[in-house]
C-alpha positions as CSV (number, residue, x, y, z in Angstrom):
1,M,0.0,0.0,0.0
2,K,1.2,3.5,-0.8
3,N,-0.7,6.4,0.8
4,G,-3.6,4.1,1.5
5,E,-3.9,3.0,-2.2
6,A,-3.3,-0.4,-3.7
7,Y,-0.5,-0.8,-6.3
8,Y,0.8,-3.6,-8.3
9,G,4.5,-3.3,-7.6
10,R,6.5,-6.3,-6.0
11,V,3.5,-8.7,-5.9
12,F,5.7,-11.2,-7.7
13,R,9.3,-10.6,-6.7
14,K,12.4,-12.0,-8.4
15,R,14.7,-13.8,-6.1
16,R,18.2,-12.3,-6.6
17,F,21.6,-13.7,-5.6
18,W,23.0,-10.8,-3.6
19,P,20.5,-11.0,-0.7
20,Q,21.8,-14.5,0.1
21,I,25.4,-13.1,0.3
22,F,24.2,-10.2,2.5
23,W,22.4,-12.5,5.0
24,L,25.4,-14.9,5.1
25,M,27.6,-11.9,5.9
26,V,25.2,-10.9,8.7
27,L,25.3,-14.4,10.0
28,S,29.1,-14.5,9.9
29,A,29.6,-11.1,11.4
30,G,27.1,-11.8,14.2
31,C,28.6,-15.1,15.1
32,G,32.1,-13.6,15.0
33,F,31.3,-10.7,17.3
34,S,29.3,-13.0,19.6
35,C,32.5,-15.2,19.9
36,I,34.7,-12.2,20.6
37,F,32.4,-10.8,23.3
38,N,31.2,-14.3,24.5
39,S,27.6,-13.2,24.0
40,T,25.1,-16.0,23.7
41,P,22.1,-13.6,23.1
42,L,23.9,-12.0,20.2
43,F,24.7,-15.5,18.8
44,I,21.1,-16.5,18.9
45,A,19.8,-13.2,17.5
46,S,22.3,-13.4,14.6
47,I,21.2,-16.9,13.6
48,L,17.5,-16.1,13.9
49,A,17.9,-12.9,11.9
50,A,19.8,-14.6,9.2
51,F,17.3,-17.4,9.0
52,L,14.4,-15.0,8.7
53,G,16.3,-12.9,6.1
54,L,17.3,-16.0,4.0
55,T,13.7,-17.4,4.1
56,E,12.2,-14.1,3.0
57,S,14.7,-13.1,0.2
58,S,17.0,-15.9,-0.9
59,R,16.6,-18.4,-3.7
60,W,17.3,-21.3,-1.4
61,S,14.6,-23.5,0.0
62,H,13.3,-23.4,3.5
63,K,15.1,-26.6,4.4
64,T,18.4,-25.3,3.1
65,N,18.2,-22.1,5.1
66,L,17.3,-24.1,8.2
67,L,20.3,-26.4,7.6
68,I,22.7,-23.5,7.2
69,C,21.7,-21.8,10.4
70,A,21.5,-25.0,12.4
71,S,25.0,-26.0,11.1
72,T,26.3,-22.6,12.3
73,A,25.0,-23.3,15.8
74,V,26.6,-26.7,15.8
75,I,30.0,-25.4,14.6
76,G,29.9,-22.8,17.5
77,S,29.4,-25.6,20.0
78,V,32.0,-27.9,18.5
79,C,34.6,-25.2,18.6
80,G,33.9,-24.8,22.3
81,V,32.7,-21.2,22.1
82,F,29.1,-22.0,23.2
83,S,27.6,-24.9,25.1
84,W,25.5,-27.6,23.6
85,F,22.6,-26.3,25.6
86,D,22.9,-23.1,23.7
87,T,22.8,-25.0,20.4
88,A,19.8,-27.0,21.5
89,S,18.0,-23.8,22.4
90,I,18.8,-22.3,19.0
91,F,17.7,-25.4,17.2
92,F,14.4,-25.4,19.1
93,L,13.9,-21.7,18.3
94,L,14.6,-22.3,14.6
95,V,12.2,-25.2,14.4
96,S,9.5,-23.3,16.2
97,V,9.8,-20.2,13.9
98,G,10.1,-22.4,10.8
99,G,7.1,-24.4,11.9
100,F,5.0,-21.2,12.2
101,M,6.1,-20.1,8.8
102,L,5.0,-23.4,7.3
103,Y,1.7,-23.3,9.3
104,Y,0.7,-19.9,7.9
105,R,1.7,-21.0,4.4
106,D,-0.5,-24.1,4.7
107,T,-3.3,-22.1,6.2
108,G,-3.2,-19.7,3.2
109,K,-3.4,-22.7,0.8
110,K,-6.4,-24.1,2.7
111,F,-8.2,-20.8,2.6
112,M,-7.6,-20.4,-1.1
113,A,-9.0,-23.9,-1.7
114,A,-12.0,-23.0,0.4
115,L,-12.5,-19.9,-1.7
116,G,-12.4,-21.9,-4.9
117,K,-15.0,-24.3,-3.6
118,F,-17.2,-21.4,-2.4
119,S,-17.0,-19.7,-5.8
120,S,-17.8,-22.9,-7.6
121,E,-20.8,-23.8,-5.5
122,I,-22.5,-20.4,-5.4
123,S,-22.0,-19.9,-9.2
124,K,-24.3,-22.9,-9.8
125,E,-27.3,-21.1,-8.4
126,K,-29.9,-20.0,-10.9
127,D,-31.4,-16.9,-9.2
128,M,-30.4,-14.3,-6.7
129,A,-32.3,-15.6,-3.8
130,A,-30.7,-19.1,-4.2
131,L,-27.3,-17.5,-4.6
132,L,-27.6,-15.4,-1.4
133,S,-29.0,-18.3,0.5
134,A,-26.1,-20.6,-0.6
135,A,-23.5,-18.0,0.0
136,A,-24.8,-17.2,3.5
137,D,-24.9,-21.0,4.4
138,R,-21.3,-21.5,3.2
139,I,-20.0,-18.5,5.0
140,R,-21.8,-19.5,8.2
141,E,-19.9,-22.9,7.9
142,M,-16.6,-21.0,7.7
143,T,-17.5,-19.0,10.8
144,S,-18.8,-21.8,13.0
145,G,-22.4,-20.6,13.1
146,D,-22.1,-16.8,13.3
147,E,-24.8,-14.7,11.8
148,V,-24.3,-13.7,8.1
149,F,-26.0,-10.8,6.5
150,I,-25.8,-9.8,2.8
151,T,-27.3,-6.5,1.8
152,V,-27.8,-5.2,-1.8
153,A,-28.0,-1.7,-3.1
154,D,-30.5,-0.6,-5.7
155,R,-30.0,2.0,-8.5
156,S,-31.3,4.8,-6.3
157,G,-28.6,4.1,-3.7
158,A,-30.9,2.6,-1.1
159,M,-30.0,-0.7,0.5
160,Y,-32.2,-3.7,1.2
161,M,-31.8,-7.3,2.4
162,P,-33.2,-9.6,-0.3
163,G,-35.8,-12.1,1.0
164,R,-35.1,-15.8,0.9
165,T,-37.4,-18.6,-0.1
166,G,-40.3,-16.5,-1.0
167,K,-40.0,-13.9,1.8
168,P,-40.3,-10.2,0.9
169,D,-37.2,-7.9,0.8
170,S,-36.6,-5.8,3.8
171,S,-35.3,-2.3,3.4
172,I,-32.4,-1.0,5.5
173,P,-33.0,2.6,6.9
174,R,-30.2,5.1,6.6
175,N,-29.4,5.0,10.3
176,G,-25.6,5.4,10.1
177,G,-25.0,1.8,11.3
178,A,-22.0,-0.3,10.5
179,A,-23.4,-1.5,7.2
180,W,-24.1,2.0,5.9
181,K,-20.7,3.3,7.0
182,V,-19.0,0.5,5.1
183,F,-21.1,1.0,2.1
184,A,-20.5,4.8,2.1
185,S,-16.8,4.6,2.7
186,G,-16.0,1.5,0.6
187,R,-13.8,0.2,3.4
188,A,-14.0,-2.9,5.6
189,Y,-14.8,-2.4,9.2
190,L,-14.1,-4.4,12.4
191,T,-15.3,-3.9,16.0
192,Q,-14.4,-6.3,18.8
193,K,-17.1,-4.9,21.1
194,I,-20.2,-3.5,19.5
195,E,-21.7,-0.2,20.7
196,S,-25.4,-0.8,19.9
197,A,-26.2,2.9,19.4
198,K,-23.3,3.4,17.1
199,D,-22.9,0.2,15.1
200,L,-26.6,-0.8,15.0
201,P,-26.1,-4.5,14.2
202,F,-28.8,-6.6,12.4
203,Y,-28.5,-9.4,15.1
204,R,-29.9,-8.2,18.4
205,D,-27.5,-10.1,20.6
206,A,-24.4,-9.4,18.5
207,R,-21.3,-8.5,20.6
208,S,-18.7,-8.2,17.7
209,L,-18.9,-7.8,14.0
210,M,-16.9,-7.3,10.8
211,S,-18.2,-5.9,7.5
212,A,-16.8,-5.6,4.0
213,P,-18.2,-3.8,0.9
214,L,-19.3,-5.7,-2.2
215,F,-17.7,-4.3,-5.4
216,A,-18.2,-5.3,-9.0
217,E,-17.4,-3.5,-12.3
218,G,-16.3,-0.4,-10.2
219,E,-19.7,-0.2,-8.5
220,K,-20.7,-0.7,-4.9
221,I,-23.4,-3.3,-4.9
222,G,-23.9,-4.1,-1.2
223,V,-22.3,-5.2,2.0
224,L,-21.3,-8.5,3.5
225,Q,-21.5,-8.5,7.3
226,I,-20.8,-11.2,9.9
227,E,-22.0,-10.7,13.5
228,S,-21.1,-12.9,16.6
229,H,-22.8,-13.1,20.0
230,V,-19.3,-13.3,21.5
231,A,-17.1,-10.3,22.0
232,D,-13.6,-10.3,20.5
233,A,-14.6,-13.0,18.1
234,F,-12.8,-11.6,15.0
235,S,-9.3,-10.4,14.2
236,E,-7.6,-8.2,11.5
237,E,-6.7,-11.4,9.7
238,D,-10.3,-12.5,9.7
239,L,-11.3,-9.1,8.2
240,Q,-8.8,-9.6,5.4
241,K,-10.3,-13.0,4.7
242,L,-13.8,-11.5,4.7
243,E,-12.7,-9.0,2.1
244,L,-11.5,-11.8,-0.2
245,I,-14.8,-13.7,0.4
246,A,-16.7,-10.5,-0.5
247,F,-14.7,-10.1,-3.7
248,V,-15.5,-13.7,-4.7
249,L,-19.2,-13.2,-3.9
250,S,-19.5,-9.8,-5.7
251,H,-19.2,-10.9,-9.3
252,P,-21.9,-13.7,-9.4
253,L,-24.1,-11.4,-7.4
254,Y,-23.6,-8.5,-9.8
255,V,-24.6,-10.8,-12.7
256,K,-27.8,-11.8,-11.0
257,L,-28.6,-8.2,-10.1
258,S,-28.0,-7.0,-13.7
259,A,-30.2,-9.8,-15.0
260,E,-33.0,-9.0,-12.4
261,G,-32.8,-5.3,-13.3
262,G,-33.1,-6.0,-17.0
263,E,-36.2,-8.2,-16.4
264,K,-37.8,-5.4,-14.3
265,E,-37.1,-2.8,-17.1
266,E,-38.6,-5.1,-19.7
267,A,-41.7,-5.7,-17.6
268,Q,-42.1,-1.9,-17.1
269,S,-41.7,-1.2,-20.9
270,D,-44.3,-3.9,-21.7
271,R,-46.8,-2.0,-19.6
């Protein structure tokens, strides 16, 4: 992000050779100074910093970087500069940090797979009511039963909640609640503890919520909002995931809205 705006730079970065040399120099210098001053904390910090730097910027694999840093710790102990307990501590630290890196990578893969399945399932629905019902059910599964609300904007700028299974639509008054703030600003919103008079949730017993705008073809077409009866239920990471879900939902919803609007215009012209 630059000045709050998205940009395309460095999404796909080329792995260059010189960062590997830089981080190896950091590793060597840190270990050298830690031996001179007999500083175990500096030794540990140098190895951890080099491991993180190599993992982020080098061409080598995660296992290769782990092997380089672990070998450095072993060499320090073999040379008698540091104890084997220090080496064991460093190895445990490297494995823990590396494990968390792999965990977050695998979590991202699982989420992308879930998004692909979500997109495939909702795209099969024939009309808007079925689409919204299927989307709400799938998102509810992702959130372990929290309340899911999908609002839609009409051409006049008003918002309403489409009815499901034959029920009528319900309009949403311009009351300055969380949904209207998100729709007006075009930015996602998260609150860990709801202020009922300020946020005006749809679910009466809601204690926390997160909300994301629905965009398609450069137009704001609605809001996706999740509310929980538990305070502190959502995090910033959850909000980012909600924005991706809203992005996936927006396009099939826009197609259904356009088709429905065209049918209404044809019906009015026939009259």
